[in-house]
C-alpha positions as CSV (number, residue, x, y, z in Angstrom):
1,M,-0.3,-0.3,-0.2
2,V,0.9,3.4,-0.9
3,M,1.1,5.9,1.9
4,Q,0.4,9.4,0.9
5,Q,2.6,12.3,2.0
6,V,2.8,15.3,3.8
7,R,4.7,18.6,3.7
8,V,4.7,19.9,7.3
9,A,6.2,23.6,7.7
10,F,6.7,25.4,10.7
11,Y,7.1,28.7,10.3
12,T,7.8,31.6,13.3
13,L,6.5,34.9,11.2
14,K,7.6,38.5,12.2
15,P,5.4,40.2,14.8
16,G,2.0,41.4,13.6
17,T,2.0,39.3,10.3
18,V,0.3,36.2,11.2
19,D,-2.9,37.0,9.6
20,E,-1.7,38.8,6.4
21,V,0.1,35.4,5.4
22,I,-3.1,33.7,6.5
23,R,-4.6,35.8,4.1
24,R,-2.2,35.9,1.2
25,A,-1.4,31.8,1.8
26,E,-5.5,31.5,1.5
27,A,-5.5,33.7,-2.2
28,D,-2.7,32.1,-3.4
29,L,-0.9,29.5,-2.1
30,V,-3.4,26.9,-2.1
31,L,-4.4,27.8,-5.7
32,R,-0.5,26.9,-7.2
33,F,-1.2,23.7,-4.9
34,R,-3.8,22.9,-6.4
35,N,-2.7,23.4,-10.5
36,E,-0.1,20.5,-9.3
37,I,-0.6,16.5,-10.2
38,G,-1.1,14.4,-7.2
39,F,-2.4,17.3,-4.8
40,V,-4.7,16.2,-2.1
41,A,-5.3,18.8,0.9
42,Y,-3.8,21.9,2.3
43,G,-4.2,24.5,5.5
44,L,-3.3,26.2,8.0
45,I,-2.6,26.0,11.6
46,K,-2.3,29.4,13.5
47,T,-0.3,28.1,16.8
48,G,0.4,31.7,18.2
49,D,0.3,35.4,17.7
50,D,3.3,34.7,15.3
51,A,3.4,31.3,14.4
52,L,1.4,28.9,11.5
53,I,1.6,25.3,10.5
54,S,1.4,24.3,7.3
55,L,0.7,21.2,5.9
56,S,-0.1,19.7,2.7
57,I,-1.1,16.3,1.3
58,W,0.2,14.6,-1.6
59,D,0.1,11.5,-3.6
60,L,3.8,10.7,-4.0
61,V,7.0,11.5,-2.0
62,E,8.1,13.4,-5.2
63,Q,5.1,15.5,-5.3
64,A,5.8,16.7,-1.7
65,T,9.2,17.6,-2.2
66,A,8.0,19.6,-4.8
67,A,5.7,21.4,-2.7
68,V,9.2,22.4,-0.7
69,Q,10.2,24.2,-3.7
70,I,7.1,25.7,-4.8
71,A,6.3,27.1,-1.8
72,G,9.5,28.2,-1.1
73,A,9.3,30.7,-4.2
74,W,5.8,31.4,-3.3
75,E,7.0,32.7,-0.1
76,Q,10.0,35.0,-1.5
77,E,7.9,36.4,-4.4
78,S,4.4,36.9,-2.0
79,L,6.0,37.4,2.1
80,G,9.1,38.8,1.5
81,T,10.3,39.5,5.0
82,M,7.2,38.2,7.1
83,I,9.2,35.3,7.3
84,D,11.9,34.9,10.9
85,A,12.0,31.1,10.4
86,V,10.9,27.9,8.6
87,E,11.6,24.4,8.8
88,I,10.5,21.9,6.8
89,H,9.3,18.2,6.9
90,I,8.4,15.4,5.0
91,G,6.9,12.1,6.0
92,S,4.5,9.6,5.0
93,L,0.6,9.7,6.4
94,E,0.4,6.8,8.3
95,F,-3.3,7.4,9.3
96,F,-5.8,10.3,9.3
97,W,-9.5,10.2,10.4
98,A,-12.1,13.2,9.7
99,L,-16.3,12.4,10.2
100,V,-16.9,15.5,8.8
101,A,-15.9,17.8,5.8
102,I,-12.8,19.5,7.3
103,G,-12.5,23.6,6.7
104,R,-14.6,26.1,5.1
């Protein structure tokens, strides 16, 4: 059984920018991801006043790895100096349960 792959990015942002980063990601980055082969899902988790976790799910590890480059290019183009630090991980989705639709 082939497991889906997940790109997880932990962001530390400049003070006061988290809501703008969320707005820009929802308006633009999700569209870039949606146009990629193997895209399954994308979301952001606000974990503090200046912290986010970005989560995207892909069919293959190569696609999740490519998403790192896509997101990195988008960060440079769209966020400029809003990011203090980012830590990226890719791994297999071992399980994920949901009883209802998630998100907006």
